[in-house]
PLY file of the C-alpha trace (Angstrom):
ply
format ascii 1.0
element vertex 269
property float x
property float y
property float z
element edge 268
property int vertex1
property int vertex2
end_header
-0.21 -0.02 0.05
2.72 2.64 0.90
4.64 1.91 -2.37
1.30 2.63 -4.53
1.25 5.98 -2.30
4.63 6.53 -3.07
4.07 5.92 -6.72
1.26 8.22 -6.76
2.90 11.18 -4.88
6.02 10.79 -7.26
3.77 10.90 -10.59
1.68 14.00 -8.86
5.36 15.70 -8.11
6.26 15.23 -11.73
2.95 16.56 -13.12
3.26 19.87 -10.68
6.65 20.12 -11.84
5.76 20.37 -15.36
2.33 22.67 -14.43
4.14 25.43 -12.57
6.84 26.06 -15.43
3.98 25.71 -18.16
2.13 28.26 -16.31
5.11 30.36 -16.06
5.39 30.33 -19.92
1.94 29.92 -21.17
1.91 33.48 -23.30
4.60 32.20 -25.43
3.67 30.93 -29.01
4.34 27.39 -30.17
7.04 27.82 -32.68
8.10 24.10 -33.30
6.78 20.62 -33.29
9.63 19.76 -30.87
8.20 22.16 -28.28
8.48 20.53 -24.81
5.76 21.98 -23.16
2.81 22.88 -25.37
1.32 21.64 -28.67
-1.22 23.29 -31.32
-3.63 20.63 -32.04
-6.91 20.82 -34.24
-10.09 22.57 -32.54
-12.51 19.74 -31.71
-15.65 22.35 -32.08
-13.82 24.76 -34.72
-13.20 23.46 -38.20
-9.84 24.92 -39.30
-8.87 26.43 -36.00
-6.17 25.24 -33.66
-5.77 25.47 -29.96
-2.88 25.49 -27.63
-2.39 22.58 -25.10
-0.28 21.43 -22.53
1.95 18.30 -22.73
1.73 16.14 -19.92
3.56 12.87 -18.93
1.05 9.90 -19.29
-0.07 7.48 -16.59
1.88 4.52 -17.86
5.04 6.01 -17.82
6.41 4.42 -14.34
7.00 7.35 -11.74
11.02 7.14 -11.50
11.22 7.57 -15.42
8.31 10.14 -15.57
10.00 12.42 -12.94
13.14 12.07 -15.50
10.95 12.97 -18.62
9.47 15.96 -16.44
12.92 17.40 -15.66
14.28 16.83 -19.27
11.60 18.78 -20.64
12.14 21.42 -18.45
15.90 21.88 -18.99
15.15 21.52 -22.83
12.37 24.31 -22.79
14.75 26.52 -21.21
17.78 26.08 -23.36
15.73 25.94 -26.38
12.31 28.02 -26.02
12.10 30.04 -23.05
13.42 33.67 -24.00
12.42 35.53 -27.08
11.07 35.26 -30.56
13.35 36.55 -33.51
13.10 36.22 -36.92
10.56 33.47 -36.66
12.63 31.16 -34.21
12.08 30.82 -30.33
15.35 31.52 -28.44
16.24 29.75 -25.47
19.59 30.12 -23.02
21.26 27.73 -25.36
21.40 30.23 -28.32
22.40 33.28 -26.06
25.21 31.36 -24.42
26.58 30.71 -27.68
26.99 34.36 -28.36
29.94 34.17 -26.26
33.12 34.18 -28.06
35.29 31.10 -27.64
33.78 29.58 -24.74
29.84 30.03 -25.49
29.37 26.99 -27.68
31.68 24.85 -25.26
29.58 25.55 -22.30
26.36 25.08 -24.69
27.71 21.68 -25.60
28.46 20.81 -22.00
24.63 21.71 -21.11
23.48 19.40 -23.83
25.70 16.51 -22.72
24.39 16.71 -19.00
20.83 16.59 -20.23
21.73 13.30 -22.38
23.60 11.81 -18.87
20.24 12.80 -16.91
18.06 10.84 -19.11
20.42 7.99 -19.76
19.53 7.33 -15.76
15.85 6.13 -16.80
15.34 2.67 -15.99
17.37 0.01 -17.57
19.55 2.86 -19.20
19.51 4.01 -22.86
20.46 1.75 -25.80
23.75 2.41 -27.48
22.18 3.59 -30.75
19.90 5.89 -29.02
22.92 7.61 -27.08
24.72 7.69 -30.34
21.66 9.67 -32.07
21.47 12.02 -28.93
25.32 12.70 -29.42
25.31 13.24 -33.18
22.44 15.84 -32.63
24.72 17.42 -29.93
27.64 17.73 -32.32
25.62 19.00 -35.09
24.40 21.74 -33.10
27.93 22.71 -31.94
29.42 22.56 -35.56
26.83 24.81 -36.68
27.06 27.18 -33.66
30.74 27.83 -34.75
29.64 29.91 -37.46
29.25 33.72 -35.94
25.84 35.00 -35.83
24.33 32.47 -38.80
25.56 29.63 -36.74
23.36 31.07 -33.63
20.26 31.21 -35.74
20.74 27.74 -37.12
21.31 26.69 -33.53
18.11 28.46 -32.64
16.30 26.47 -35.54
17.83 23.22 -34.83
17.03 22.85 -31.06
19.35 19.98 -30.39
18.12 19.73 -26.79
14.20 19.18 -27.55
15.20 16.76 -30.18
17.04 14.67 -28.13
14.18 14.92 -25.65
11.88 13.57 -28.32
14.18 10.84 -28.97
14.02 9.61 -25.05
10.04 10.12 -25.59
10.09 7.66 -28.23
12.31 5.19 -26.33
9.60 5.42 -23.30
6.75 4.80 -25.60
8.15 1.85 -27.12
8.97 0.49 -23.67
5.76 1.10 -21.86
3.05 1.83 -23.74
0.32 -0.44 -23.49
-0.70 -2.20 -26.49
-4.52 -1.48 -26.27
-3.47 2.36 -26.70
-1.38 1.60 -29.61
-4.28 -0.35 -31.29
-6.75 2.54 -30.54
-4.35 5.12 -32.08
-4.15 3.24 -35.49
-7.68 4.59 -36.71
-6.79 8.14 -35.24
-5.71 10.68 -38.11
-1.76 11.44 -37.56
-2.41 14.79 -37.09
-4.57 14.24 -34.05
-2.60 11.44 -32.22
-0.62 12.70 -29.31
3.26 13.37 -29.34
5.28 10.27 -28.05
5.01 9.76 -24.09
2.64 12.76 -23.95
-1.19 13.28 -23.18
-2.70 16.37 -23.72
-4.08 18.72 -21.02
-6.49 21.73 -21.69
-5.88 25.27 -20.39
-8.37 26.36 -17.70
-10.94 28.61 -18.30
-9.38 31.40 -16.42
-5.90 30.62 -18.25
-7.87 31.42 -21.50
-9.68 34.50 -20.27
-6.04 36.09 -19.29
-4.03 34.73 -22.15
-2.75 37.55 -24.40
-1.59 35.06 -27.37
-4.39 35.07 -29.21
-3.36 34.85 -33.13
-5.78 34.83 -36.34
-4.20 31.53 -37.43
-5.20 29.84 -34.17
-8.52 31.02 -33.21
-11.39 33.57 -34.31
-10.81 37.05 -32.82
-13.94 37.91 -30.67
-16.18 40.67 -32.07
-16.60 43.95 -30.03
-19.74 44.52 -28.26
-22.09 47.15 -29.32
-22.26 50.12 -27.15
-25.80 51.36 -26.46
-26.91 54.79 -25.17
-29.33 55.38 -22.17
-30.70 58.04 -24.37
-32.87 55.19 -26.47
-34.29 53.78 -23.66
-35.87 56.98 -22.23
-39.72 56.80 -20.80
-41.66 59.14 -23.38
-42.06 62.55 -22.40
-45.87 62.81 -21.42
-46.20 66.09 -20.97
-44.76 67.13 -24.56
-46.51 64.12 -26.07
-43.22 63.00 -27.83
-40.95 60.17 -27.11
-37.68 61.03 -25.46
-35.47 60.05 -28.38
-37.31 61.97 -30.92
-34.72 64.62 -30.87
-35.02 65.99 -34.30
-38.60 66.61 -33.91
-38.40 68.48 -30.93
-35.61 70.68 -32.10
-37.53 71.37 -35.38
-40.65 72.32 -33.30
-38.48 74.81 -31.32
-37.30 76.34 -34.38
-40.76 76.84 -36.09
-41.96 78.33 -32.85
-42.81 82.04 -33.44
-41.64 84.67 -31.17
-43.26 86.67 -28.80
-43.97 89.43 -31.54
-44.90 87.07 -34.30
-41.28 87.15 -35.82
-38.94 84.48 -36.24
-36.27 84.38 -33.68
-32.89 86.09 -34.67
-30.79 83.36 -32.83
-28.76 81.59 -35.33
-28.70 77.42 -35.71
0 1
1 2
2 3
3 4
4 5
5 6
6 7
7 8
8 9
9 10
10 11
11 12
12 13
13 14
14 15
15 16
16 17
17 18
18 19
19 20
20 21
21 22
22 23
23 24
24 25
25 26
26 27
27 28
28 29
29 30
30 31
31 32
32 33
33 34
34 35
35 36
36 37
37 38
38 39
39 40
40 41
41 42
42 43
43 44
44 45
45 46
46 47
47 48
48 49
49 50
50 51
51 52
52 53
53 54
54 55
55 56
56 57
57 58
58 59
59 60
60 61
61 62
62 63
63 64
64 65
65 66
66 67
67 68
68 69
69 70
70 71
71 72
72 73
73 74
74 75
75 76
76 77
77 78
78 79
79 80
80 81
81 82
82 83
83 84
84 85
85 86
86 87
87 88
88 89
89 90
90 91
91 92
92 93
93 94
94 95
95 96
96 97
97 98
98 99
99 100
100 101
101 102
102 103
103 104
104 105
105 106
106 107
107 108
108 109
109 110
110 111
111 112
112 113
113 114
114 115
115 116
116 117
117 118
118 119
119 120
120 121
121 122
122 123
123 124
124 125
125 126
126 127
127 128
128 129
129 130
130 131
131 132
132 133
133 134
134 135
135 136
136 137
137 138
138 139
139 140
140 141
141 142
142 143
143 144
144 145
145 146
146 147
147 148
148 149
149 150
150 151
151 152
152 153
153 154
154 155
155 156
156 157
157 158
158 159
159 160
160 161
161 162
162 163
163 164
164 165
165 166
166 167
167 168
168 169
169 170
170 171
171 172
172 173
173 174
174 175
175 176
176 177
177 178
178 179
179 180
180 181
181 182
182 183
183 184
184 185
185 186
186 187
187 188
188 189
189 190
190 191
191 192
192 193
193 194
194 195
195 196
196 197
197 198
198 199
199 200
200 201
201 202
202 203
203 204
204 205
205 206
206 207
207 208
208 209
209 210
210 211
211 212
212 213
213 214
214 215
215 216
216 217
217 218
218 219
219 220
220 221
221 222
222 223
223 224
224 225
225 226
226 227
227 228
228 229
229 230
230 231
231 232
232 233
233 234
234 235
235 236
236 237
237 238
238 239
239 240
240 241
241 242
242 243
243 244
244 245
245 246
246 247
247 248
248 249
249 250
250 251
251 252
252 253
253 254
254 255
255 256
256 257
257 258
258 259
259 260
260 261
261 262
262 263
263 264
264 265
265 266
266 267
267 268
């Protein structure tokens, strides 16, 4: 019993770890299919529209590996996505560190290597070919980053750390995903299937109300509400015999009213 409680607590902690960070960056746009935190999926009720959802760790992944995956996603997002958008690319700390002459690319490579090391601590470790795949991604990122400025833009586009997390997610899916889920997803169109080792979670209603990232490509823009004047709802003026909103008629009557001596008023209208 205590073991089951411990596993539940560990999974809850992993979800809490992701959710807190996802709430921090919820106003950031989704610029890549390798985004570790968010996904744009077809809107279930609005044809040809998309909505932003959170990526959470599915329940079928054991708690220890779920915690490793949650922390890997957090690291990858901060290294590849968390800072700003420039020329259509999202930048994280990896690209900024790479701007430092001489040592920047070396420090960036060490951070990527440390991420690989932590993912390799999953249950049973990672197969050699998966680690090799990750190291090749890291090496390509390092070599591209050596080119001044252009290399840093290419580094921001390549997103080595997020690609390595995707490789890790695919490994966990192959290892843990129940066959029943695999069979059920065969009939689902590919664009509606969740990413590997992922379940989608909607933002709360409160989150949607406060989000300021509405984009015409993703959702419809709400139309402004029409403003109504209180004058139109006035009670008819019983003494004058005219409705309160008939202002033109009241002005015309005032104009045509003769003066005391039977002459028109000299006031200019």
